[in-house]
C-alpha positions as CSV (number, residue, x, y, z in Angstrom):
1,X,-31.9,18.6,22.1
2,X,-33.7,18.0,18.8
3,X,-32.7,18.7,15.2
4,X,-33.6,17.7,11.7
5,X,-30.1,16.3,11.1
6,X,-27.2,15.3,13.3
7,X,-23.6,15.1,12.3
8,X,-21.1,13.3,14.5
9,X,-17.5,14.3,13.9
10,X,-15.9,14.0,17.3
11,X,-13.0,11.7,16.5
12,X,-12.9,7.9,16.3
13,X,-13.1,7.2,20.0
14,X,-15.9,9.7,21.0
15,X,-17.8,9.0,17.8
16,X,-17.9,5.3,18.4
17,X,-19.1,5.9,22.0
18,X,-21.8,8.4,20.9
19,X,-23.0,6.1,18.1
20,X,-23.1,3.1,20.5
21,X,-25.1,5.1,23.1
22,X,-27.4,6.6,20.5
23,X,-28.3,3.3,18.8
24,X,-28.7,1.5,22.1
25,X,-31.0,4.3,23.4
26,X,-33.2,3.8,20.3
27,X,-33.2,0.0,20.6
28,X,-30.9,-0.4,17.6
29,X,-27.4,-1.8,17.1
30,X,-24.6,-2.3,14.6
31,X,-22.3,-5.2,15.4
32,X,-19.6,-3.7,13.2
33,X,-19.3,-0.6,15.3
34,X,-15.8,-0.1,16.7
35,X,-14.3,-2.6,14.3
36,X,-11.8,-2.1,11.4
37,X,-9.7,0.2,13.6
38,X,-6.2,1.0,12.6
39,X,-3.6,3.6,13.6
40,X,0.0,4.8,13.2
41,X,2.0,3.5,16.1
42,X,5.3,5.2,16.7
43,X,8.2,5.7,19.0
44,X,11.4,7.9,19.1
45,X,15.1,7.4,19.3
46,X,17.1,10.1,21.1
47,X,20.6,11.1,20.2
48,X,22.9,13.0,22.6
49,X,25.8,14.7,20.8
50,X,28.9,15.7,22.6
51,X,28.6,19.3,21.3
52,X,25.6,21.6,21.4
53,X,23.4,21.4,18.3
54,X,22.8,25.1,18.3
55,X,25.7,26.9,19.9
56,X,25.3,30.1,22.0
57,X,24.7,33.1,19.8
58,X,23.0,31.1,17.1
59,X,20.2,32.8,15.2
60,X,18.1,29.7,15.7
61,X,15.9,29.4,18.8
62,X,17.6,27.1,21.4
63,X,17.2,24.1,21.2
64,X,16.3,24.6,17.6
65,X,12.6,24.0,17.0
66,X,12.2,22.6,13.5
67,X,9.4,21.8,11.1
68,X,8.8,18.1,10.4
69,X,11.1,16.5,8.0
70,X,10.1,13.2,6.5
71,X,12.5,10.5,5.3
72,X,10.5,8.2,3.1
73,X,10.2,4.5,3.6
74,X,12.2,2.2,1.4
75,X,12.9,-1.5,0.6
76,X,16.4,-2.8,1.0
77,X,18.2,-6.1,0.7
78,X,19.2,-7.7,4.0
79,X,20.7,-11.1,4.4
80,X,19.6,-12.0,0.9
81,X,16.0,-10.9,1.5
82,X,14.2,-7.7,0.5
83,X,12.8,-6.0,3.6
84,X,10.8,-2.8,4.2
85,X,12.2,0.1,6.3
86,X,9.5,2.5,7.6
87,X,9.3,6.2,7.1
88,X,11.1,8.4,9.6
89,X,10.3,11.8,11.0
90,X,12.3,14.4,13.0
91,X,10.6,15.3,16.2
92,X,10.7,18.1,18.7
93,X,9.6,17.7,22.2
94,X,10.0,20.0,25.2
95,X,12.0,18.8,28.3
96,X,8.8,17.7,30.1
97,X,7.7,15.2,27.5
98,X,11.3,14.0,26.9
99,X,11.6,13.4,30.7
100,X,8.5,11.1,30.5
101,X,10.0,8.9,27.8
102,X,13.8,9.0,28.5
103,X,14.9,6.2,30.9
104,X,17.8,6.7,33.2
105,X,19.1,6.4,36.8
106,X,19.4,9.5,39.0
107,X,22.6,11.3,38.1
108,X,22.7,9.6,34.7
109,X,19.2,10.9,33.8
110,X,19.9,14.3,35.3
111,X,23.0,14.8,33.1
112,X,21.0,13.9,30.0
113,X,18.3,16.4,30.8
114,X,20.8,19.2,31.5
115,X,22.2,18.7,28.0
116,X,18.9,19.3,26.3
117,X,20.5,21.4,23.6
118,X,22.7,18.5,22.6
119,X,19.7,16.3,22.1
120,X,18.1,15.3,18.7
121,X,15.0,13.1,18.3
122,X,13.8,11.1,15.4
123,X,10.6,9.0,15.2
124,X,9.4,5.9,13.5
125,X,5.7,5.5,12.5
126,X,4.4,2.0,11.8
127,X,0.9,1.7,10.4
128,X,-1.2,-1.2,11.8
129,X,-3.3,-3.4,9.7
130,X,-7.0,-4.1,10.3
131,X,-7.3,-7.0,12.8
132,X,-10.0,-8.2,15.2
133,X,-7.8,-7.3,18.2
134,X,-7.6,-3.7,17.1
135,X,-10.9,-2.0,17.9
136,X,-12.7,0.8,19.8
137,X,-15.0,-0.4,22.5
138,X,-18.4,1.1,23.4
139,X,-16.8,3.4,25.9
140,X,-14.6,4.9,23.2
141,X,-11.4,3.2,24.6
142,X,-8.9,2.2,21.9
143,X,-7.4,-1.3,21.9
144,X,-4.5,-1.5,19.5
145,X,-1.3,-3.6,19.3
146,X,1.5,-4.5,17.0
147,X,1.8,-7.9,15.4
148,X,5.2,-9.6,14.8
149,X,5.7,-8.1,11.4
150,X,4.8,-4.6,12.5
151,X,7.1,-4.9,15.6
152,X,9.9,-6.0,13.3
153,X,9.3,-3.0,11.1
154,X,9.5,-0.7,14.1
155,X,12.9,-2.3,15.1
156,X,14.2,-1.8,11.5
157,X,13.1,1.9,11.8
158,X,15.1,2.2,15.0
159,X,18.1,0.7,13.3
160,X,17.8,3.0,10.4
161,X,17.7,6.0,12.7
162,X,20.8,4.8,14.5
163,X,22.7,4.5,11.2
164,X,21.8,8.1,10.3
165,X,22.9,9.4,13.7
166,X,26.2,7.5,13.7
167,X,26.9,8.7,10.2
168,X,26.4,12.3,11.4
169,X,28.8,11.9,14.3
170,X,32.5,12.9,14.1
171,X,35.5,12.0,16.1
172,X,35.3,15.3,18.0
173,X,31.5,15.1,18.3
174,X,30.4,11.6,19.0
175,X,26.8,10.6,19.7
176,X,25.1,8.4,22.3
177,X,21.7,6.9,21.6
178,X,18.9,6.6,24.1
179,X,16.3,4.0,23.2
180,X,12.6,4.3,24.0
181,X,12.4,1.3,26.4
182,X,10.2,1.3,29.5
183,X,13.1,0.3,31.7
184,X,16.8,0.9,31.3
185,X,18.7,-1.7,29.3
186,X,21.4,-3.3,31.4
187,X,24.6,-4.8,30.0
188,X,26.7,-6.8,32.3
189,X,24.9,-5.2,35.2
190,X,25.5,-1.6,34.1
191,X,23.4,0.8,32.1
192,X,23.9,0.0,28.4
193,X,25.7,2.6,26.3
194,X,24.8,2.8,22.6
195,X,27.7,4.4,20.8
196,X,28.1,2.3,17.6
197,X,26.2,-0.2,15.5
198,X,27.5,-3.2,17.5
199,X,25.9,-1.7,20.6
200,X,22.8,-1.0,18.7
201,X,22.5,-4.6,17.4
202,X,22.8,-5.9,20.9
203,X,20.1,-3.5,22.1
204,X,17.7,-4.4,19.3
205,X,18.2,-8.1,20.2
206,X,17.2,-7.3,23.8
207,X,14.2,-5.3,22.8
208,X,13.1,-8.0,20.3
209,X,13.4,-10.6,23.0
210,X,11.2,-8.6,25.4
211,X,8.6,-7.7,22.8
212,X,6.5,-4.6,22.0
213,X,5.4,-4.1,25.6
214,X,8.9,-3.2,26.5
215,X,8.9,-0.1,24.2
216,X,7.3,3.3,24.9
217,X,4.8,3.6,22.1
218,X,2.3,6.2,21.1
219,X,-0.7,6.0,18.9
220,X,-1.5,8.7,16.3
221,X,-3.9,9.1,13.4
222,X,-6.5,6.7,14.6
223,X,-8.8,5.6,11.8
224,X,-12.0,3.4,11.7
225,X,-14.7,2.4,14.2
226,X,-17.6,3.6,12.1
227,X,-16.3,2.4,8.7
228,X,-17.9,3.2,5.4
229,X,-19.7,0.1,4.1
230,X,-20.1,-1.6,7.5
231,X,-21.4,1.1,9.8
232,X,-21.9,4.1,7.5
233,X,-23.6,3.9,4.1
234,X,-21.0,4.9,1.5
235,X,-23.5,6.8,-0.6
236,X,-25.5,8.8,2.0
237,X,-23.0,8.8,4.9
238,X,-25.9,7.9,7.2
239,X,-25.4,5.3,10.0
240,X,-26.7,1.8,9.3
241,X,-28.2,-0.7,11.6
242,X,-27.7,-4.4,11.7
243,X,-30.9,-4.8,9.7
244,X,-29.4,-2.7,6.9
245,X,-31.7,0.3,7.5
246,X,-30.3,3.8,7.6
247,X,-30.8,6.2,10.5
248,X,-32.2,8.9,8.4
249,X,-30.8,11.9,10.2
250,X,-27.5,10.7,11.6
251,X,-24.3,11.4,9.6
252,X,-20.7,10.6,10.4
253,X,-17.9,12.9,9.2
254,X,-14.5,12.1,10.7
255,X,-11.6,9.6,10.6
256,X,-13.8,6.9,12.1
257,X,-15.2,6.5,8.5
258,X,-12.0,4.8,7.3
259,X,-12.3,1.1,6.5
260,X,-8.5,0.7,6.7
261,X,-5.5,2.9,7.6
262,X,-4.0,5.1,5.0
263,X,-0.5,4.8,6.6
264,X,0.1,8.6,6.7
265,X,-1.5,11.6,8.4
266,X,-5.2,11.4,7.2
267,X,-6.0,15.1,7.7
268,X,-6.6,15.9,4.0
269,X,-8.7,12.7,3.5
270,X,-10.7,13.5,6.5
271,X,-11.4,17.0,5.2
272,X,-12.5,15.6,1.8
273,X,-14.8,13.1,3.5
274,X,-16.3,15.8,5.8
275,X,-17.0,17.9,2.7
276,X,-18.9,15.1,1.0
277,X,-20.8,14.3,4.3
278,X,-21.7,18.0,4.6
279,X,-23.0,18.2,1.0
280,X,-25.1,15.1,1.7
281,X,-26.5,16.5,4.9
282,X,-27.3,19.9,3.2
283,X,-29.0,18.1,0.4
284,X,-31.3,16.2,2.8
285,X,-32.1,19.4,4.6
286,X,-33.0,21.2,1.3
287,X,-35.1,18.2,0.2
288,X,-36.9,18.3,3.5
289,X,-37.8,22.0,3.0
290,X,-39.1,21.3,-0.5
291,X,-41.2,18.4,0.8
292,X,-42.7,20.5,3.5
293,X,-43.4,23.4,1.1
């Protein structure tokens, strides 16, 4: 397939892969390709209330599909130090996706899934910073991890969610928390039950001791890999080579352009960048027609 101009906007993973293959095929390269990757890494805390959240006959659809509700991040004083607490977001997931994330043993797990209408979910999203260990390889595979500070921020988010759910509980409608660990937390040889902040502090200590690999994490809003300034020229939006030359008909227009994470959903910024890239591409096409004429 041949064209006067090519625009790559397939997402950070496929875009990095396509650019690597295209440059290599032409005998070119850019050593910065795939670098400066960042993402929002998140997880969820599940709360099982004694009573149904939406009782039979409610006008709301069972189990109550809701729009996203954001609780903004904040700074609080803790043990004489000011610390950051991440933003929180209510989540909705269908039973199948909950079943993949919720740990449990046989009857214990089955009972939790049968009480789906008693279940509430809240998520924590932690933005990663640009580091050499976070990158997209030439095959488009993402490599991302949390450092110690980011992991601690995730734990503070889990604690903040627990405080909200326990505050919402009442004596006749207590709540039990399910934490997003890859294996069931055991306490004195039995499955741990998280029903108050003392239980939660114990659980957080266990998770902290085992590290990020013990938590079910998901990665959203990937950004970077073909960053402006390193891989893509910030004026023309054309791909650069290691020698500094621009590939005169190859434009990038997606979230891989980001030189660092914006810490929130980047959709509007991606649209704005794509609009600029489209205008640049159209201008080159029009200039080409004028030159031919």
